[in-house]
N, C-alpha and C positions, 0 to 999 in steps of 0.2 A: 503494499499500501504506499504511495507518495507520501512524502511527509507534507504537511498541509501548511507549510510557511517556511520561507527563505530569508535568511539574512543578509543583509547587502552591507559591506565595508572591507575593510583591510586588515590584514593582521597586525600593521602598526598603529591602527587608531585603537587607541587604550578603552575607549568606550564600546567598540565593538567587541574587544577581549573578554570584558565583564560580561556581555551576554553570551558568548559560545566557551566562556569559561565554564558555564552553568549547564546549558542544554546543547547537546550536540546537532546542530542544526545546518543544513546546506549553506553553504557559505561562496558569495560572488566577490568578487575584486574589483566588479566595475560599477558604473551605474550612479555616479554622485548625483544624477539627476532625480533621484527619488526623496530626495530632503529640499524643502524650499530655500533654505540656506546653506546647502552644501555640506552639512555635518554626516558624520557617520555615528551609529548605524541607523538603518531602516530596515524594519522588518514588513516582508511583503505576506500577507494572509492570502494563502489561496482560495480556501474555502471556510466556510462556516456552516456546521449543520448540514452537509452535502452541497450547499450552494457555492458556485464559484462567484467570489466578491474581489480577488485582485486587490485588497484594501492595504495601503500604504500607512503602518502605522511607525511615526518618528519618536524620537526621545527614548533615551533609555531607558528611564525609569517606568515610562508607559510599557515599552515591550516587556520590562521584566514582570510587570504585573499582569499581562496578557498571559506569558509563558506560564507563569505561577498557575494560574487559573487552567490553561488546557493539558498543562504537565505538573499537576501538585504534589507530585512524590519524586524524590525524596523532598520534603519540607525543606525551604532556606527562609523560614522566619523564627523569631524568636518569641521567648514567652518571658513574663516577669520573674526574674531571678538567674536569668543567662546572664552571665557578668556582671555589669553594672546596672542593668535594665530594670527599672522600675514598672514601666509601660513598653509594650510590643512595639509603639511607634517610634521609639528610639532609634531602632534599626534603621527606620526610613531617613531620620534625622541623618544620621550619619551618612547614608547613603548619598543624602543631600548636599551634606557638608563637603563629601569627597569632590561631588561633581563639581557643584558652584563654585567652592573656593579651592579643594585641592587640586582640580584640572590645571587652572590658570597659574596655581602657584610653583607646580611642579614642572608642567610641560610648556608653558608660555613664557614663564618667569626664568627657569633655569635649564631644562633640558634642551629645549629647541636652540636656544641660543648657543648653549654650550656645544652641542653636537655640530650646528653650523658653523660656529666659529673653528672649532676642530677642524672641520672637514676643509676650511677653506685655507687653513694652513700659514695664514698671514701673522697670527698673534702667538705668543707665548703662553703657556698655562697662566702664569702670573698676570699677564694682561686679561685674559678669560676671565680670572677670577675676579678683577678686579672691576670688569665690565658689568658682571653679574652680581657683583658684590650685594646691592640693596634689595636684589631678589633674594638671595641666598639667605639675608637676614630675616626677609618678611616669610620664607619657606621654614626656617628655622622655628620661628613662633610657632606657624602654622602646625608643624608637625608635634609639636608639644602639647598643643592645644586637642589634637587628635589623639594623641597618645593618653590624655587623661580621660578620655571616654572609654577607652578599651579594657578589658578586663584586666588583671595582672599577668595572667599567663593564658598560654590556648591561642583561640582565634578571638577577633574582634569582641565577640559576646562570649568569652570562655570556652567551653567545650562545644557549642554550637554552630557549627558552619553557617554561615547566612550570606543574604545578599551583600552586607556590608562588607565582608572580605573581598568578594569579587568586585566589587566598585574600588575599592582602595589597592588591590594589588597589583594592576596595570599600571598604574601611577608609581607606585614605589619600584615595580621591577625596573621601569626605565630609569628611574633615577638612580638605582644602585648601578646602573651600567655605565654610571659618567662617576669622575671623581667627587662629585657633591654627595654621591653616595655615604660619603662620610659622615653627612648628617643624620643618618639613620642610628638610633639607639638601640642599645643591647635590646630592649622590649621588641624593637621594630624588625630587628635582624633574626631572633627567634621565631617571631611571627610567621616573618616570609621563609624560613627554613621548615615550617611546619607547612605552609603553602607549597612549596615547590615538592613536598611527597604526594600531593595529589596530582593524579593521571589527568586532569583536565588541566591542571597548570603545564605538564609537560606536553600534553597534545597541542596546545596553543602558543609554546615559545618560539614554532618556527616563525620567520617574517617579524620577529622583534626586536627593538634595539638590544636586548640582552644578547642577542646571536649575532649582532654586528650589521641586523638590517637598517634599511633606510627607505623612507617614504617612497612608494611608487611614482 
């Protein structure tokens, strides 16, 4: 039976990886035209209740909620008492923080400028560090705040793997692949070590910065 949906994105896209880490769905590297603002990923839902719709669903949080509905197990939601959670909505709070604040701080502020400058080969490491120094300082503060929300050990919410882990991991995997990975604390590094044991992480590593890939 054909899979009723397709993810449009690239392995280099951290938001695409957040989705493909969770559910193995067909993957296309083309068709940027599927999002009105050119962002990735887009989920094309081919059919609903046997009816062909070819609906384009954009934005990672919306896609995650849809996939949760059609493939509910294993659950990637938390319950009160998981890690520091008092209410289950704290998982979506963390997801939102990772996307709205983590992505620009990690990718736009540090990773992309670092990679572009390194690849250009015109600046020394010291010059690159000076160039991105304000962004690194901002990122350091952000990582500290994110870590405060995490359980003391295990996944973001302790023993329960959740969407929070899958939205944060692609960002920090990119960061770790640069010299600025030195910002990662022992807690973050231990968490990444646990994440790297997951088959989903291993399967979605090709095509990412961590193995030397670059955007298409």
